[in-house]
N, C-alpha and C positions, 0 to 999 in steps of 0.2 A: 503493501501501499504506499502510493507516494505521500508526502507531507500534503499537496495541493488537493490532495482527495477527503483531506480529515475532517476540511470546514474551519470558517471561522469563529463558530459557536463555542466548539469543541476546545480547539486552540487559546480561547479567552478564558472558558473556563480552567483550564491547565494553569496556564499564566497568572489568573487572579488567584488560583491554588497555593502557587508558589509563593507570591507576595504575602499573602495572609498568613501563611505557614511561615514564612522569614518575621513576620511581625509578630507572631505568637514566640518565636524563638526568641527575639530582640525582648519583648517584654520580660519572658523568665529569668533570661539573664542579667535584667535589670533589678530583679526581684530576689536573685540570689547571691548573698555575698559571700565570694571567693574568689581564689584567683584564676580558674576555669570559666567566670562568669565571662570576661573578656574574650576568651578563645571563642565560647560559644556565639558570642555578641558579635564581634568582630570579623571572623572567618566562617561560620554555619549561616549565621542570619543575614548577613549581609549576602553570602554566596547566592542564598534562597531567592531573596529581594531583587538580585543583578539577573538570576537565571528565568524569572518571571518576566520582568523586563524584556530579556533578551525574545524570548518566547513570541512574547506582544509585537515586538518588532519584527519578528522573521515572518509572523501571521501576517501580519500586512503587506509585508515585503509579496508574499505569493499569493495574496488576494489581489492587491494591486497589478501584479504580472498577468494574473490567470483572468483577471477583467480583461484588460488590455490585449490580448492573445485572444479572447472571444471577439473584441471588437475589431480586430484586424481579420480575424478569419471570413467574417459576414462580409 
């Protein structure tokens, strides 16, 4: 299955799930008083949010390229 066949709605759900999970991890790390909480915040939380943003941008690019392909073929 290609990425363009997955659909915009599914990619947006995946992207929002990554961002929400990253925010939850960051909230937990702010409430946890331990040296490892910084690692949790800085590496895992920010990575999840960044991955969500990346999936969102990729979904925009594939939907835009798919819509221009359909306009050019007609």
